[in-house]
Phi, psi and omega in degrees: 000323177290326177290322179301311176304315181292322182293308183303320181287329174296318175299314178301322179291324182288317177301313179300317189287332179290330189280346186273356182286146177225132181257146176238132175208155184246139177279183176285358165268358191087000184279131167289133179231148175233138176213157180264343187247100178300348177284338177281349175280136182299148177302328175301333185249359182299323182292330187270353183300145179245125176278119182280149177290166183302155180301142184241143179306146174292154178306141179289126179290163177296132174302147181185314173067356183279126175296139179251129182279133182262163184274128180212132179215155179309140171074353183242160175282149177297132179230155182221144177280139181220176177217141183221125182049032180089347185268121177292143178229159172243121181236136176280128174288121190225087177301337184273352182260131178295316193241159170287136178243133177234143187289153173306314180298333179287319182291319176297311182300328180282000180071029180248008191293331179272010174298149176284130182254153180232126189284145174215164166256140180246141187240116187226185185290339183261011174122204185248146181206165175260141174222189175227155178254138174227127171276106181278140182285329184202125177243112174285119177212123173051044182084007185234146175249112179251125177164165357290142189234119177276114186245157184267133179249123182204141171301130191264148183296149172289144180222137176288107171220143176309311184256124182289154178252132185260351174164196188235124177271104177279182177294339176294332167276323175295339186298342183273012185222164157256124176259133184232117171243124176241095183296326184297322182267354183080015186246149174217137176231158170240125183233119177303135184281000000 
């Protein structure tokens, strides 16, 4: 019985490692694609596909550990003040977004508009669209300096808000923090780890 359990555990661990493989490939139009199944890559692009290494931990933010209170009001998204190249931004805290998204105007205001951009596809609840990837050198958020960070540059839908939103702070940046939301008291904080 013990041997059977050990064998089953070994198979599960092996399957987990194999499932964690991720491939990146670029099609003939220059669009970057990601897949965990190399058989889905068209044969013409399969040889150029790159096996990505296992996920790496994000750069450690500068220790400082003081919580930053976030803007939180009923019926509105939680926002945080950030800086990109010294330019102030307002970002929506989006725990459902894998990646940080910045508007083209935010990139332009920060003087990063001439950065080399790479096309990519983003998949969301409303479908698939094309965007670009830009690596920003440093994003200052709630007492932490995160970077370099590859962000998605895409126009955000307009929302009736008193304060314009410059993007979404995704989990790639939120990994550097502990997010605490106390809905009962109407408070949210980000604390650098």
